[in-house]
N, C-alpha and C positions, 0 to 999 in steps of 0.2 A: 703647580706647575703655570708656568708662564704663559703670559699671551701673544698677538702675532705685536700687541699694542704698546707691551715692555719694544720692541725691537723697533717699530714703528718712532716712537718718540724720540731713535738714537739721531732720525733725519730729516734737517728741517729743507721744506720748498725748495728755498727761494738757493740755498747753498746747494744744493743739487743742479738747482738750473742753472748755478753759476761754473758748478764743475760741467758740465754738459759743452756751457761753451766753450769750455778753457782747453778743450781737449784739439793735441795738437796731430798733422797727421802719423805724423814719425808712432805716438801713441795707440789709435786704429793700426800702426802694419806692429806693431808686436802684441797688441792682443790678437787678431788673425793668424799670426805661427805660432802661439800658446796650447800646449796640448792639454793642456786641462785651468779650463775657462772661470774667472768669478767675475763675483757679478759689479768688480770694476769694469773688468773688461769687458760687460755689458754692457756697463755706461759707454764705452770708450767706441763703441759698435754703435750705438743709442743717437751714437752727437753727429754736428752739420757736416765735423771731419771726413767721418768714414762715407758721407755722398759718396766720394769720388770715387772710393771701394769698392764701388755697389756694383762690380761684375764680377768683383769676384770673389765679393761673398755669398754673390748667388749660385756660381759654383760648384763654392763649399756648401750652401744649405743643401741643394744638391744631393750632392753625395752622400751625403750625412744623413741627408730622411732615410737615400734606395737603403745605406745599410741598414739603420736601426730599423724601419718600416719598409719594406720592400717595394715593389710601385703597386702601391692599391691604398689607393681609396677608399674611408665608411660612409659610407652613403645614412643619410636618416632623415625626417622630417618632422617640423614643429605643427605641437596638437594640443589649440589653442579651445585651452576648458572656461574663460572668461574674459572678460574684460570689464567687469567693474572692479573700480578703485576707490580705497579710500584717503591715498596720499595726495599731491598735488604735488605734480614733478613737472620743471618750465621745456623742458623734452620729450614729452610721452605723448600720445593720442589717447593712450586710457586715462590720462588723469581729471582729478576728480570734480575739479572749474569744466571740459567740457561737457553739454550736452548734449547729450548725442546719447544712439539705440546703447543700451547694455544690455547682454546676454549672457547668462550661464547655461550652457549644455545641462542637459537631465539626459536617463542612463540610457535614456530610447536614442534621444541625440547622437551624446556620447558615441551607441558602438554605432550608429548610420556612419559616423563619422572615420571610426574607428575602419569600417569593412572598404569606403573609399580607399585608405594608405594603404591597404592590404589591396589592393585590382593591383596597387602603384607599383606591389611587391613593397612596400616597407618593415623592415621587421625591427629598426630602434627608431625606436620616436621618442621628441619631447617634448613633456606637457607643461602648458606656459599656461601661467593668470595672473593677472594683474589682483597687488593686494589687497584683500576685503573679505582678514580674516574670519565676518560671522557668516557670509555669507560664503566664503570658496576657502575652509578651514580645513584641518586636518582630517577632519571626520567624511570630508568630502574627498580629500587624496587620495584616501586609505580604498575607501569604496572603489573610484575610476582605478586607479593600481588592481585590485583585485578587476575588475572588468576588464578588463584589459591583460593582464597579461597570460592569460593565454591564448593569446592571439603577435602575439609577438617577444620575440626575445630578447630586446632592452627597451627598459623601462629609462629616461630622466625624468627631468624635475627641474623648471628653472619659475621659481612661487616665491615669494615672500621669505624673508626670514622667521624662522621656525626655532623653536627649543631645543637642547639635543635632547631629552626624549622625544620625542616629537620626529626627530630623525631618526631613530632607532628605530621608531614602528614606524616610518613609513620603509624605512634598507628589509625590517618583516617582512613587510608584504613584496618585495622583488623593488624597493629601488634601487636604480644599478651604479648609476650619479645623480649629483646637483650641480648644477650652475645658479654658481652666486657674483654679483658686477657689483663692486663696489660707484662705481659710476665715475668718481673722482677722487685722488687721492690726496686731494689742495684741501684743507679741513675749513679753511679759512670765508670759503664763499662755497662750501658746500649745503649749505643755508638755504642761499641764496638760488639754491637748481631743484630745492625741496624745502619750500618754507610752508609745509604742510599734512602731515600725516604720525606712522611711528617710521618712514622713511628717511624724516629728521636727524631721527637721532645717528649720527654719525658713526660714538662710537659701538652699537648694540650691530650696526649693519658687519662691521670694521671686523665684531669677534666670530660672524657668525658662520666664515672656513675655519675655525677653530671647533666650531659646535659638531660643524660634520663630519671632520676630524676627528672627532674621539665617538662620535658614533656608530666609528664602522664601513661607511660608505667605503663604495670598493669605488669611485673615484669623485673628482672636484675639479670646475671647471672655475674659474677667474677672466677675469679681464676687465677693460676702462672702456667707457661712451664718447669715441676718438672726436673730439669734436668741444665736447667742453670748455677745458685745459687744455696747458704744451700739453702735445702729446709727448715726448720726450721723458718729462716727468712724471708727466702720472702711467709712465709702460716705466717706465723704474721703478717704482714705489707698487708697479704691480710683478715683477718683474720679482724685486724681495721680499713682497709674500711670496711666494710659489716656494722661493728659498727655506723661508724657513716652514710651510708648512712641509715640506718633502722631507726635511730633518728630521720635523717637530711628528709625524706623520709619514711614517717613508712606507707602511702599508699598504698606501692605498696607491691609483693616480696621482696624473691633473693630466689637466687642456687648459687652453687659451685660446681664450675667439677673441672678434676685433670688434666688435661691431661699431658701425660709421655713424653719426648721425644723419638718418634721413626724413624724407618730409612727414608734415604726419598732421591729424588733428590739430590745430596749435600751438604748433611749436613754435619754438627758440628758432634763427636760424644758430647755424656752429659760428663758435667765435672762434676757432685757430680750425685751417681747412686745411684738409692729407689729403697729400695729394696721392697717384697708385704708388708714386715713386717714392712716397715717405713709408708709405703701407709696405711697399716690398722689402724697405731696405728693417723696417720694425718687425716683419716675419725668418727676413736673416737672424734676424741681431735674439733673436729668440729662438732659434735650432741652431744655431754655432754656439751659443751660448749652454744650452739645454738638449742632448739628444734624445734623450727620454720623454721631451715637454711633447705631449698631441697636442696639432694644431687645426683647429677651426677655422671653416672659414664658411659662413649664410652667405646668403640671396641677396642681404645688401652689395654686396658686390655685383659688378656687371660684368658683362658678356663675353665681356674682353678680358679683365683681369682674372675669369676663374677661369678662362680657358686656362690662364700661363699657368696659372699660382701650380694645378695638378702637379707638378713637373720639379717647383718649386719653394717646398717646402710644406704643404698642405697634408695630413693625411683622412679628417674628416670633413663632408660639403653638404651642406642642408639644400633639396632640390621640391620645386614644387612647391613651393611653400605656401598656406594663407597666414595672414597673422592676425585674423579675427574668429571666430569660438563662433563655428557651424560655417566658415570659409568654403572647406573642400564640396557640402556639400548642402546641408540644411537653411541653412544663414548664413547669403552669400554678401549681403547688405550692413548685417550690423558690423562697429567701429572696430577698425584697422589697430595692429600698435606703432605700428611705416610699412610707410610702402617695401616693398619689394624690389630688387633694380634688375636683377635676373631671372623672368619670369620662364621660363624655360619647364619643360613637362622632369618630369623623373627621370622617363626613359629616353632622352633628350642628353641629361645630364652620362643619363652610361654611359649611350655612344658616343658622345665629346672625350671623357674618358680610356676608353675606350681605343679611340685613335689618336692618344696620348701617348699610346702605347704603356697604358695603364689600365689594373684590374678592377674596374667598382666592385667590393663588397659590400651584397647587403646582413650577410651576418653574420659577427667575428664573433661572439656571446650568447650562449642560454646559458638558463635563471636554475641549470641540473647541478650545474659551475660551480651557484655562486653558495649551496650549503645551504638559500631559506625555499 
């Protein structure tokens, strides 16, 4: 069976960049009018030329999202398990070279954090950790999922890349979806951002969604770290990856997230500034290209943007997020991965969604339907 690497190697970063710059307004308009969109159309809608058509793209995005997902927003919250990490990444607060307080939740602390999330009526949780296999490896994750599964209807994970068999084990425990970000698809500069640790292996990380797909996980989430490299080129490669995965692992669902670089301890400044209008264009391009793709917006984004994106393409949002282990109750001073921008509570976000004419959904999946 081929992997995404075979597809990836057919494209060159500079060639994609040049194609984006050469897209004309007429190319964009033709793509908008087509019934069945291709990756070429996605590239056109990403281009600088498409910025002038943003109002039309937003109207189309709103209509397509409502047709496929209704007027609902799925709400979830992250639960950070550990900020231990063996990688050096120039953009992350958990980076090994940040000599600050580290913490890994004990079973008792994990359940205290869970009780706070339950008091917020959270039913979907995303388990997050740094990449430290010896401290927070598969046995730790298995134990955490076993403890949490009776209390939450949906458990997702965002942890270090694992082997296919390890993903199968976590799927059997009740993990519903796995999020993994390549950070950047610019292979020539990837090592500069990841100078030390297992994450510096570009190919191993690139192959991770294939391993997740083969394991039978229900949903796979992808994204790039917006601010490292040219967001348009990186996003084309991310869409290329999603397109491949949807064809290869058609039984799985797929989601895309849009993490923009946020302040964190010891990180670099963004190389590329992405304005709110750019992010809106990107979200619209994804929706117009792919009606089935779930679109998740985190608390990295500011209140005004999140208020408006409810009716313009979002299908899922985090709320009340803490990005440090124990941040909800047991250790509010531990090292954060990044600063959140929208600090409103879960209840405030629910009220905002209702005022927008949408329904906040706390539970739309139960493990009884997963066969595990």
